[in-house]
C-alpha positions as CSV (number, residue, x, y, z in Angstrom):
1,X,-20.8,-28.6,33.0
2,X,-23.5,-31.3,33.5
3,X,-23.6,-31.6,29.8
4,X,-19.9,-31.9,29.9
5,X,-20.3,-34.8,32.7
6,X,-23.1,-36.4,31.1
7,X,-21.3,-36.6,27.8
8,X,-18.1,-37.8,29.4
9,X,-20.0,-40.6,31.1
10,X,-21.8,-41.4,27.9
11,X,-18.3,-41.8,26.1
12,X,-16.9,-44.0,28.9
13,X,-20.1,-46.3,28.7
14,X,-19.8,-46.4,24.6
15,X,-16.2,-47.6,25.5
16,X,-16.5,-50.0,28.1
17,X,-19.1,-51.3,25.6
18,X,-16.5,-51.6,22.6
19,X,-14.2,-53.3,25.0
20,X,-16.7,-56.1,26.0
21,X,-18.0,-56.4,22.6
22,X,-14.6,-57.1,21.3
23,X,-13.5,-59.6,24.2
24,X,-17.1,-61.7,23.7
25,X,-16.4,-61.8,20.0
26,X,-12.8,-63.0,20.9
27,X,-13.9,-65.4,23.7
28,X,-15.6,-68.2,21.6
29,X,-12.4,-68.8,19.4
30,X,-10.1,-68.7,22.3
31,X,-11.8,-70.3,24.3
32,X,-13.2,-73.4,22.3
33,X,-11.7,-76.1,23.7
34,X,-12.0,-75.1,27.2
35,X,-15.8,-74.5,26.8
36,X,-16.7,-78.2,25.0
37,X,-14.3,-80.0,27.8
38,X,-15.8,-77.7,30.4
39,X,-19.3,-79.3,28.7
40,X,-18.5,-82.9,29.2
41,X,-19.3,-83.1,33.1
42,X,-19.7,-86.4,34.5
43,X,-23.4,-86.5,34.5
44,X,-23.5,-85.6,30.6
45,X,-20.7,-88.4,30.0
46,X,-23.0,-91.0,31.8
47,X,-26.2,-89.9,30.2
48,X,-24.5,-90.0,26.8
49,X,-26.7,-92.6,24.7
50,X,-25.3,-95.1,22.3
51,X,-26.0,-93.9,18.6
52,X,-26.7,-96.3,15.8
53,X,-28.4,-96.6,12.4
54,X,-30.9,-99.7,11.2
55,X,-32.0,-99.8,7.7
56,X,-35.1,-102.0,6.7
57,X,-34.6,-105.0,4.5
58,X,-36.5,-104.4,1.3
59,X,-39.9,-106.6,0.8
60,X,-38.6,-108.2,-2.3
61,X,-35.3,-108.3,-3.9
62,X,-34.8,-110.2,-7.3
63,X,-32.8,-112.9,-6.8
64,X,-32.6,-116.0,-4.4
65,X,-32.0,-115.6,-0.7
66,X,-29.1,-113.5,0.7
67,X,-25.9,-115.6,0.3
68,X,-24.4,-114.8,3.5
69,X,-27.0,-116.8,4.9
70,X,-25.7,-119.8,3.3
71,X,-23.2,-121.5,5.3
72,X,-19.8,-121.0,3.0
73,X,-16.4,-122.2,4.0
74,X,-14.4,-119.7,4.5
75,X,-10.5,-119.1,2.7
76,X,-8.1,-120.2,5.1
77,X,-6.7,-116.7,6.8
78,X,-3.1,-116.1,6.8
79,X,-1.0,-117.0,9.6
80,X,-0.7,-114.1,11.4
81,X,-4.3,-112.8,10.8
82,X,-6.7,-112.6,13.9
83,X,-9.0,-115.6,14.3
84,X,-12.6,-115.0,13.0
85,X,-15.3,-113.9,15.8
86,X,-18.3,-111.6,15.6
87,X,-17.5,-110.0,18.8
88,X,-14.8,-110.1,21.4
89,X,-13.1,-108.2,23.9
90,X,-9.7,-106.8,22.4
91,X,-6.6,-108.1,24.6
92,X,-5.9,-104.8,27.1
93,X,-2.7,-103.1,26.1
94,X,-1.9,-104.9,22.9
95,X,-1.0,-102.8,19.6
96,X,-1.4,-99.1,18.5
97,X,-4.9,-100.0,17.3
98,X,-5.6,-100.4,21.3
99,X,-4.4,-96.7,22.2
100,X,-5.7,-95.0,18.2
101,X,-9.1,-96.1,18.9
102,X,-11.3,-94.5,21.2
103,X,-14.9,-93.4,22.1
104,X,-16.4,-90.4,20.3
105,X,-18.9,-87.8,22.2
106,X,-21.0,-85.1,20.6
107,X,-24.6,-83.4,20.9
108,X,-26.9,-83.8,18.4
109,X,-30.5,-82.5,18.2
110,X,-30.3,-81.6,22.2
111,X,-29.1,-85.2,23.0
112,X,-25.7,-86.4,24.1
113,X,-24.5,-89.5,21.9
114,X,-21.7,-92.1,21.8
115,X,-19.9,-92.9,18.7
116,X,-16.1,-94.8,18.2
117,X,-13.4,-93.3,16.0
118,X,-9.8,-93.9,15.3
119,X,-6.7,-91.7,14.0
120,X,-5.5,-91.6,10.7
121,X,-2.3,-91.2,9.4
122,X,-1.8,-87.6,7.6
123,X,1.3,-85.3,6.7
124,X,0.0,-82.0,9.0
125,X,2.7,-80.7,11.4
126,X,0.4,-79.1,14.0
127,X,-3.1,-81.3,13.8
128,X,-4.6,-84.6,13.8
129,X,-7.7,-86.3,12.1
130,X,-9.7,-88.8,13.2
131,X,-12.2,-91.0,11.0
132,X,-15.5,-92.2,12.5
133,X,-19.1,-92.1,10.6
134,X,-21.1,-89.5,8.8
135,X,-23.6,-90.1,10.9
136,X,-21.5,-89.2,14.0
137,X,-20.9,-85.9,12.6
138,X,-23.9,-84.5,11.1
139,X,-27.5,-84.0,11.8
140,X,-29.4,-84.8,8.7
141,X,-32.7,-84.2,10.1
142,X,-31.5,-80.4,10.9
143,X,-28.8,-80.2,8.2
144,X,-26.3,-79.1,10.6
145,X,-23.3,-80.4,12.0
146,X,-23.0,-81.7,15.5
147,X,-21.5,-79.7,18.5
148,X,-19.3,-80.7,21.5
149,X,-17.5,-83.5,19.5
150,X,-14.7,-84.9,21.5
151,X,-12.1,-88.2,21.0
152,X,-11.1,-90.2,24.0
153,X,-8.4,-92.7,22.9
154,X,-7.4,-95.4,24.5
155,X,-10.9,-95.4,26.6
156,X,-10.7,-99.1,27.5
157,X,-7.9,-98.6,29.8
158,X,-9.9,-96.4,32.2
159,X,-13.6,-98.3,32.4
160,X,-14.9,-95.9,35.3
161,X,-14.0,-93.0,33.4
162,X,-16.4,-90.0,33.8
163,X,-14.0,-87.0,33.5
164,X,-11.8,-86.1,31.1
165,X,-8.7,-85.5,33.5
166,X,-8.7,-89.6,34.3
167,X,-8.3,-90.1,30.7
168,X,-5.2,-92.2,29.4
169,X,-4.3,-89.1,27.0
170,X,-6.9,-86.5,27.9
171,X,-9.7,-85.8,25.4
172,X,-9.2,-84.3,22.5
173,X,-11.9,-81.5,20.8
174,X,-13.0,-81.3,17.1
175,X,-11.9,-77.8,15.6
176,X,-13.4,-79.0,12.1
177,X,-15.9,-81.7,11.0
178,X,-15.9,-82.8,7.5
179,X,-18.4,-84.8,5.7
180,X,-19.4,-85.8,1.9
181,X,-22.6,-84.1,0.2
182,X,-23.8,-87.6,-0.8
183,X,-24.3,-88.2,2.9
184,X,-25.3,-84.5,4.4
185,X,-28.0,-84.0,1.6
186,X,-29.8,-86.9,2.4
187,X,-33.2,-86.3,4.5
188,X,-32.3,-89.4,6.7
189,X,-30.2,-92.6,6.7
190,X,-31.3,-94.4,3.8
191,X,-29.2,-96.9,1.1
192,X,-28.0,-93.6,-0.5
193,X,-26.7,-92.4,2.8
194,X,-25.2,-95.4,3.8
195,X,-22.8,-95.4,0.8
196,X,-21.1,-92.0,1.7
197,X,-21.2,-92.5,5.7
198,X,-18.0,-91.2,6.9
199,X,-16.3,-88.0,8.6
200,X,-13.4,-86.7,9.3
201,X,-12.7,-84.6,12.4
202,X,-9.6,-82.1,12.9
203,X,-8.2,-82.2,16.2
204,X,-5.4,-79.5,17.1
205,X,-3.8,-79.3,20.6
206,X,-5.3,-81.5,23.2
207,X,-5.0,-84.1,26.0
208,X,-3.1,-83.2,29.2
209,X,-0.4,-80.7,27.8
210,X,-1.9,-79.2,25.0
211,X,0.0,-81.4,22.9
212,X,-0.1,-80.4,19.0
213,X,-0.7,-84.0,17.1
214,X,-2.8,-86.7,18.7
215,X,-1.2,-89.4,16.2
216,X,2.3,-88.6,17.8
217,X,0.6,-89.2,21.1
218,X,-1.2,-92.5,20.3
219,X,-0.1,-93.7,17.2
220,X,-2.4,-93.7,13.9
221,X,-3.3,-96.1,10.8
222,X,-2.7,-95.5,6.8
223,X,-6.2,-95.3,4.6
224,X,-7.1,-97.1,1.7
225,X,-9.3,-94.8,-0.9
226,X,-10.2,-97.8,-3.2
227,X,-12.4,-101.3,-2.8
228,X,-11.8,-104.7,-1.6
229,X,-13.0,-108.2,-3.3
230,X,-15.0,-110.3,-1.3
231,X,-13.7,-113.0,1.3
232,X,-10.8,-110.1,1.7
233,X,-9.8,-110.8,5.9
234,X,-11.3,-107.7,7.7
235,X,-11.2,-106.8,11.3
236,X,-13.6,-104.2,12.8
237,X,-13.2,-102.2,15.9
238,X,-15.9,-100.2,18.1
239,X,-16.8,-99.5,21.6
240,X,-20.3,-100.8,21.4
241,X,-22.4,-99.8,24.3
242,X,-26.2,-100.8,23.6
243,X,-27.5,-104.2,25.0
244,X,-25.0,-107.1,25.7
245,X,-22.2,-104.8,25.6
246,X,-23.5,-101.7,28.0
247,X,-21.9,-99.5,29.3
248,X,-19.5,-99.7,26.5
249,X,-15.9,-99.6,28.2
250,X,-14.4,-102.6,26.2
251,X,-12.7,-102.3,22.9
252,X,-14.4,-105.3,20.7
253,X,-13.4,-106.3,17.8
254,X,-15.0,-108.7,14.9
255,X,-12.7,-110.8,12.5
256,X,-13.8,-112.4,9.1
257,X,-14.1,-112.7,5.5
258,X,-15.6,-109.3,3.9
259,X,-18.6,-109.4,1.7
260,X,-21.2,-107.0,0.5
261,X,-24.8,-106.3,1.4
262,X,-27.1,-108.3,-0.5
263,X,-29.7,-106.1,0.3
264,X,-28.1,-102.5,-0.7
265,X,-27.1,-104.5,-4.2
266,X,-23.5,-104.8,-3.1
267,X,-22.9,-101.3,-2.8
268,X,-21.6,-101.6,0.8
269,X,-19.6,-104.2,2.7
270,X,-21.0,-106.9,5.2
271,X,-18.9,-108.6,8.0
272,X,-20.3,-110.8,10.4
273,X,-20.3,-108.7,13.7
274,X,-22.7,-108.7,16.6
275,X,-21.4,-105.0,18.0
276,X,-24.3,-102.5,18.7
277,X,-24.8,-99.1,19.1
278,X,-21.8,-96.7,20.1
279,X,-19.6,-98.9,17.3
280,X,-20.9,-96.7,14.9
281,X,-17.4,-95.1,13.2
282,X,-15.2,-97.8,14.8
283,X,-12.3,-98.9,12.4
284,X,-12.0,-101.7,9.8
285,X,-8.9,-102.7,8.8
286,X,-7.0,-104.9,6.4
287,X,-4.0,-106.6,6.6
288,X,-4.3,-106.8,10.0
289,X,-1.9,-108.5,12.4
290,X,-2.3,-109.8,16.0
291,X,0.2,-107.6,16.9
292,X,-2.1,-104.8,16.5
293,X,0.2,-102.6,15.0
294,X,0.0,-103.0,11.1
295,X,-3.5,-102.6,9.1
296,X,-4.9,-100.3,6.7
297,X,-8.0,-98.5,7.4
298,X,-10.8,-99.8,4.5
299,X,-14.2,-98.9,5.9
300,X,-16.1,-98.8,9.1
301,X,-19.1,-99.9,11.3
302,X,-22.0,-97.8,9.8
303,X,-25.3,-99.6,10.1
304,X,-27.1,-103.0,11.0
305,X,-30.3,-104.7,10.0
306,X,-32.7,-106.4,12.4
307,X,-32.5,-110.3,12.8
308,X,-28.9,-110.4,11.3
309,X,-25.9,-111.0,13.2
310,X,-23.6,-108.6,10.8
311,X,-21.9,-105.0,10.6
312,X,-22.2,-103.4,7.3
313,X,-19.9,-100.3,6.1
314,X,-19.1,-98.0,3.0
315,X,-16.5,-98.7,0.3
316,X,-14.1,-95.9,0.5
317,X,-13.3,-94.3,-2.7
318,X,-12.7,-91.1,-4.7
319,X,-15.4,-89.5,-2.3
320,X,-14.0,-90.7,0.5
321,X,-10.6,-89.4,-0.3
322,X,-12.0,-85.8,-1.3
323,X,-13.5,-85.5,2.1
324,X,-10.4,-86.6,3.6
325,X,-8.3,-84.0,1.5
326,X,-10.7,-81.3,2.7
327,X,-9.8,-82.1,6.4
328,X,-6.4,-81.5,5.6
329,X,-6.9,-78.1,5.0
330,X,-10.0,-77.0,6.9
331,X,-10.3,-74.1,9.3
332,X,-14.3,-75.1,9.9
333,X,-16.9,-77.4,9.0
334,X,-17.1,-78.7,5.7
335,X,-19.6,-80.5,3.5
336,X,-17.4,-81.7,0.2
337,X,-19.5,-82.3,-2.9
């Protein structure tokens, strides 16, 4: 009798353990969004630091001085384009750009960080894609993806935001992060990594109502996987949170003629701009009009040099398109060849 009771008790414990194990195994997938949103307490949001990347100018460079250091009379901009500026707050509420650009928060190497991002056009029926910088999605030093990645659209309209429940459209959690191998396989941020510094985050249901699509909620912009010639009128956006832009609650823009990075042998773009850390990943658009509703994503805020009032960004190409295409079918994080 005692042996039967003992066996029955052991069997009950095994069944209970099995049920608990099954529940625990299913829990991470089932509650991914809830766990990430719960992570971002007011204290963590307040303590997040603006992430930025700097390159060091080489001690020598064949040729003369950086052409950008010489005064050049820019070509007259189209009548509907945004006037040139190296940094100014975008008018509150104006256009799709105000809603579709937002702050990005994530955890990397034990710290919480701030970047920027924008919503990209896609043909998905149950998800949306956000463009940001590669260094806002992947930790090169430890060769791992970041965690707790969220996107907050229209961050500007709630300057005292310290909680996802007080945002304009809620917080949206990334289910997949996609970067290029050209970025991920570098041991740190260098001139090669800068040429591949993009990422595409896939977001499913989110916001206050669990809406299936972020782009249907806030709008989006098309993206071009090609290069643009120098002097092309370009406008950059972001949420800089370092230096004079602290604490980073305003959507800032820079506008001017596109150039290339003299110190990186013209392999990346240059735009006169004084945005600081936290603006990383913010979109660059060509064909952008003053109403804020039209334009094509052509690059993003990537890195700066000390002492130069300029922002630099990668040239979108077939590698960018490969990462974007991977995002459209992704079920997890991907390093795309």
